[in-house]
N, C-alpha and C positions, 0 to 999 in steps of 0.2 A: 696606312689606310684601314687595315684591319683593326688596329688599336683604336683609331678614331671611331670606327663603326661600333665597336663594343662600348666605347664611352658614351656614344649617343644613345645606344640601347639602354644602358644603365641609367642615364639621365631621364629617359622617357619613362622607365619603370618607377623611378623615384617620384616623378611628377604625375603619374597616373593615379586616379582615385583607387583607394584600397577596396577590395570586395566587401560588400555589406555583410556584417556579421549576422549570423542566424538569429531569428527569434527562437525562444525556447519555451515549450509548454510541457510541464509535468502533470500528468493526470494519474491520481492514485485512488483506486477503489479500496473499499474497507471490508475486510473479511470475504473477499472473492476467492473462490476455489480455483485450483490450477486448471481444471477442465470445464469451467462454467461457460467460457466464451465459445462460440461456434468455431472460431479459428484455432482453438485449442482442444477441439473434440466434443464440445457441448452441444446440446439441442436448443439452447436459448437463442433467440433471434437477436443477433448483434451485427447487423450489416455494416455499421460505420467502423467499429473496431476491426471487423474483417477486412474492410477496405484498407485501413492502415497497415494491417498485417500483410495483406497480399501485395502491397506496394512498398513494404519495408522489411524489417527483420523480426522474427520471433525467436526469443532466446529460450534455450532448453535447460540452462544451468544458471539461473539467476536467483540471488538470495536476498531475503529480508531478515529481520531479527525476531520474528515469530509473534510480535504483539504490536498493537496500534501505536502507542506513544513512543516506545523505543525505536521502532522503524522510522517514524517521523523525525526523531532526533538525529538518527544516523543519516538519513537522506538529506536533511537540511544543513548538516555541519560537515559532512565528509569524514566523519569519525565513527568508530564503534560507539554504540549508544551509551555505554558507561562513561566513556571519555567525554561524551557530550553532556552528561549529567542525569540521564534517565535510565538507570539500571533496572528499576521496577516500574512503578506507575508515577502519578503526578503529586503524590503526597510529599510534602517537604521533609527531608531528612538531612542529617548533618554531614554524612560522608560525601566526598566529592562525586562519586559515581552514582549517588542516589539523591540528588538534589530535588528531583521531581520537576525539573525545568531545565532549559538550556543554560549551561554554565556561562558566567560572565566572561570567561576566557575563550569562548567559542565564537565563531563567525558563521553566519548563515549564507546560503546561496544568494539570497536577496541582497544582503549587505555587500558581498563581494561584487556582484554584478551591478548593483546600483552605483557603487564607487567607480565603476568603469563605464558609466554612461547609459546603462540599460534602464528602461522603465521597468518597474516591478509591481506586481499585483498578486493577490491571493484571493481565492474563493473557496469556502468549504470549512473543513474541520482542522483546527489548530492543534489542540491537545498536547502541547509541549510547555505548559506553564502550570504553576501550582494552583490547585483548586481550593478556593476559599469555601469553608463550611460555616454554617450558622451555629449559634450556641446551643440550640435545642433541636431535637428531631422535628418538632412541630413547626418551628421557624423554617427549617430546611424544607419541609414538605410544602409549606405555604409559598416558599420561593419557587420551588420546582413547578408548582401548580399555577404560577403566574398570579398569585393572590397578593403577594407583598414584594416590595423592591428593596433589596439590601445592597445595592450598589454594584461595583465591579465583580466580575466572576473570577478573576485572577488579578494579581497586582498589575496595574496598568503598564508599568515598565516592561512587563513580559508579553504584552500583546504584539501581534504581528507587525503593526505599524511602528513599533519601537524596536523591531528586529529586521529592518531593511525593506519592508513592503510599503510602497507609497499608498496603496489602496488595499482594503480588506473588507470582505463581507462573508460572514459565516459564524460558526459557533466556536467558542473558546474551549468548552468542555468536549467530551467524547461522545456520549450517548445522546440521541435526540428523539423526540417525538417528530416524525416527519411532517406532520400537519401543523405543528405549532412548537417549534424547537426552543428549548431552554438555552440560555447563554448566547443568544443570537445578537451580533453587533455589526455595525457598519463603522469601520475605522475603530474608534474607541467608544462610540456611543451605542448604548443598548437599543435594540429594535424592540419596542414595547408592545407593538401590535402587528399582526400579519393579516393579509386579506383572507376572506372566507374560503377562497379557492386555493390557498397556499399549499404547495407541496415542495419540500425542501430540495429534493434532487433537481427539480426544474429551476428553482431559485439559484442554486449554485451554478448550474450550467448557463442559465440566461445571463447571470452576472458576468461570467467568463466571456460570453459573446459580446457583451457591452464593453468590456475591457479591450478585447481584440479590436473592435471597431474604433474605439477611441485612440488606441496607441498606433493603429495603422496610419493615422494622419501625420505622425511624426517621422523624422528621418532616423531617429534612434531606434535600435532594436528593443524588444521587450522580453521579459521573463514573467511567465504566468504559471502559478502553482494552483492546480485545481484538485483539492482534497475532498473527494466524494465521501459521503456517509454511507451510501448504498454499497453492498447489501447488508451492512451490519444490522443486527437486531435493534429494535423490535421489527417484526415482519409487518410492514405497513406499506401498502401500495394503492394505486388508483384502480377502481373497478374495471375500467376498460383494458388495462394492462393485465390484470389477473385473469380476465376472461380468456385471453389468448392461450393460457396454459391450464385451463380448467380440467382438461382430461389427460394432459401430458404425463403426469406423474402417477396416474392410477395403475400403471404397469408395475410400480414398486421399485424399491431400492436396487435390488440385484439386476433387474432388467435394464434399468437406466445406466447403472455402472458398467455393465458388460457392453452396452451399446456405445458408451463413450470410449471405452477402451478400444473397441474395434475401429471406431472412427479415428482415434489417435494413430493407430497402426496404419490405416489407409492414407492419412495425411502425410505420413512419414515422420511424424513428431517423435515416435518412440520405436525402438527395436524390440519386438516381443521376446527375442532370445535373451536380451539383457534387462528387460523391464517387464517382469511377470506381474500378473494381477493377484495380489494377496487374497487368500480365502477369508471369508467373514468369520470363520470359527463357529462358536456356539450361539451366535446371535439368532433370534427367531426369524423365521421366514416372513415375507410380506403376507402370504396367505394366512399365517397364524397371528397376524397383527390386528388386535381388536380396534385400533384407532386409525385404520387405513384412510378413511375419509379425511380426517383432520390432517394426517401426515402428508397426503397428496396435496391438500390445499396449502400447507405450509411451504412446500417446495415450489408450488405455483406462485406464491407471493414472492419468494426469493427470486425466482426467474423474472417476475414482473418488475421487481426493483432494478435488476440488471438491465432489462430491456429499456426501462425508462432512462437509465443512465446513458445507455448507448444512443438513444434518441437525442439527448442533449449534446453528446459528443458530435453527433451529426450536424447539429446547428453550429458548433464551433468550427468544424471543417468547412461548412458553407460560408461562414463569416470570413475565414481565411481566404477562400477562393474569391469571394466578392470583393475583398480589399486588396487582392493581388499579393497576398502574403504566404500562400501555401507552399510554394516551391522552396522558399528559403526559411521554413520553420521546422525545427526539430521538435517532434512530438514523442514523448516517452509515456507509455501507459504501463501500469503495474498494479499489484495488490500489496497491501501492507503486511499481510500474513496469509496463511491458509484459512479455509473456511472454519467457522467456529463450531465446536461441539457443545458449547454451553447451553444449559437449560435456563434461560434468563427468567422464565416464569417463576422458578424456584427462588430467585433473589427477592422478589416482591418489591414494593415501592420503598424508596429510600436512597440516600446519597445523590445519585444522578437520575433516578427513575421516579416519575410523577405518580401520584395516586389518583388524581382527577384531572380532567380537561379544564381549560380555562373557564368554560361555562358550567362546570360542576358535575359533569358525567363521570361516574366511577370507571376507572381503567381496570380491566380484568387481567390477572396474571394466571393463565389457565394451566395450572399444574396437572389437572385431570383431563385436559384437552376437550373441555366442554364448551369453550367459547372459540369460535373460528378466528384464525389470524387474518390480518388484512386491514381492518379499520383502525382508526385512531384509538378506540377504546379497548384495544388488545395489545398486550406486550408479550410476545412469544418469539421463539427461535427455532431453527430447523433441527437441532439436536445432533447427536453423534452419528446416527446412521446416514442421514442426508449429508452431513459434513464429510463423511468418508466418500460418498458419491461425488461431491463437489471437488474433492481433492484427488480424484482418480488420476493415475493409478497408485498414488503414494499413500503411505501409512501415516496415521495420526493427523493432527490439526493444529490450529492456532494455539499458542503458548508452548508447544513442544518443539524440540530441535530435530526431530525426524523430518524427512523431506516434505511430508504433508503439512508441516507447520512453517517451514522456512523457505520453501521452494515456490517462487512466484512466477506466474506468466509475465512476460515483459516484452512489449512491442516497441520497436524504434522505427520512426517514420521521418524521413527527411529527403524529399525528392532530389534536391540539389546536392546532398552530401553523402548519401548512402549508395555505394556501388557494389558491395559484396553480397552476392547471393540474394539479390532483391526478390522479395516474395517468398523466401525460404527460411531456413532455420540457422541459428548460430549456436555453436556449442561453447562459445566463450564463457568462462566462469566469471560472472559478475556479481556485484553486491550494491545495495542502495547507496552505500557510502561513496561509490564511484562517480556519482553525479557531479560532485564538487570539482574533481580534477578534469572531468570531461568538459564541463562548461568553462573552466578556466582555459583549457587548451583551445576551445572553439572561439572564445571571446577575446582572448589575450589579456584577461583580467589578472590581477595580482592577488595571491593569497597572502594576507597580512601576517606579519610576525608577532604583532602585539595588538591587543584590544583591552581597553580600560587599564592600561599600564600593566597588563598581565601577558605573559607569553602565550601565544595561541598554539595548541598542540598541532604537530604536523599531521596532515591528512593521511589516513590509513587506506584511502581508496586509490584506485588506479584508473586512468582514463579509458573510456570505452571507444575512443575514436578509431583505434586500430581495428576494432571489430566491425566498424562501419565500412571499411575498405578492404579487409582481408578476412576471408572466411576461415583461414587457418589460425586466427588469433586465439590465444590460449586463455588469457586472463589470469586470475588469482591462482597461485599454486598452494596457498594456505589460507583458510578461513576459520573463524571461531565464533562461538555464540554462548551466551548464558542468560537465562531468564527464570527466576524463581527456582533455581536448581536444575532445570532442564538445560542441557549443554551439548555442544559438539566441538570436535576438532576435525577439520577436513584438510588433509595434506595430499596434494595430487588427487588420486582416486580413492585413497583410504579415508574412511570416516569412522571416528569413535564417537558414540552418542549415548546419552542417558536421558530418561524421561524425568518429569518433575517428581514422580512418586517412587521411582526405582533408581537408586544411585548406582546400580551395577552397570558399568559401561558395556556396550556391545560394539563389535567391530565389523565393518562391512567394506567390501571392495566394490565401489560404485561403477567401476568399468565393466563389471560383470553382473552386478546386482543393484540396479538403480532403485528398486523398491524396498531395499533393506530387509530381505527375508532370510538370508543365510548368515547367521552370526559366526564370525571366524575368530572370536576372541580366544577360544580355547586352543585353536590351531596356531595362532600367531601371538603368543603372550608378549614377545619382545616388541612387536608393533604396537600393542596396547600400551605398554610402558612408554614407548617413544612418544606416541600421540598424547598420552596423559601428561607427560612432562612438558611438551610444547604448549598444551592448553594451560597448564599452571603458570608457565612463564608469561603467556599472553594475559592471563587473568590478573597477574600482579601488575603488569605494565599498563593494563587498561582499567584499573580501579575497581575490579570485581572483588567484593569482599563478602558477599552473602551467598556464596556457593558452598556445596558440600565438599 
């Protein structure tokens, strides 16, 4: 009788409908600092991301690859970025690790999930295909200024809809004019004109809302990749959003940074005994800064861009609620790298930066800070002092392998699937390449062995699913990075790191020194030698050839 009962139970299980696989949404900000969001200690108004954090998990040791396109390549393929084909930027080069595009032997998240029955869509910044340039600087500038049409922005076969996405709206290149973006396409068709009231962050997020509402009508789950451009330079935002922060940053760099640090301690995000706030050194004080008005406005625009992004994320959350999809949707939010210290005004117009608006107005590149940031006619950035604030408490910024460059805020939200420490923090050591194995585990999809008759590299990521259910989950015990000579090797809590301009490696014990202040390379030369050897082994295996 017992055997018969067990048999009936097994038969019932076989005949019962399998649980619906989760929808998956990845939202990635561009050049967002570690502490910009309110739920990570910032003063910027981000109630919708705070909602996701307070009902999900905030990761305290999650890594990107320190730059826009390399991080996107790693996230999309489940590989280190050199293995995926983008070791530098998107210029086409001959070496396998530096193709400037996703390799033909790689598979994307969209390709894997689509093959297993998921609907797939993307809205936002692609930036993982070769950039086509015109023959002369004048032709390039005419193209950027929307005065001439030279056809595709990248080879069409490299567009998102040819890499697994059923739908795509966004830009093929990286830098955008937020009021009239270059390289904007729908599917593979260029969008040749935008409405007078166009703002790119709204368009990205409203397109994502439309995708959610459409796919909610189907029984199949969906995968949606929302690649925000905000708050990447140029500093351009809507006046009503800038007005909210008109006075916020007049207190200056040091006051805002200290306030963020104290809020992070109060939140329980950091332990001040192990995460000290580095001193600014010989940098001039805010009181001695002759461009205080301009700098306060710059950070106000940065905040406004993030605020606007959060508003759009709120519309996505509401769409999920209205369509009954929220409970079984995994939402992952992160940044592609730390905040940028670049002075984009010094670059001037050229390559991907326009010189005039479509209607002929000259765009200022205010190297002397005489033209205020915010409108379409100004190309400016926050610079190193505000970047240091945005990345509080960590040192350095985008492009570097110190924590300020590679350490991203990461939120995981999934009401039906996250049980560990909900509303709290996870010390799981994760990396953007982990999304591939995470989504495969959750969906039951298969990672292919071959693409285009070429063997597909084995994913170097690990699944995050254990961290959703076990707050003791450890994650990676070894991670590596290289970008234009900046590099690190992290093994357990030991980290060996060098900057782009200083090849001398420095050794830190992150268990005691999360902000990389106490260099132990002189005290532990054997540990330096060990980590350096491991990094070189990884570099050889990962197609890194342009390192020092």
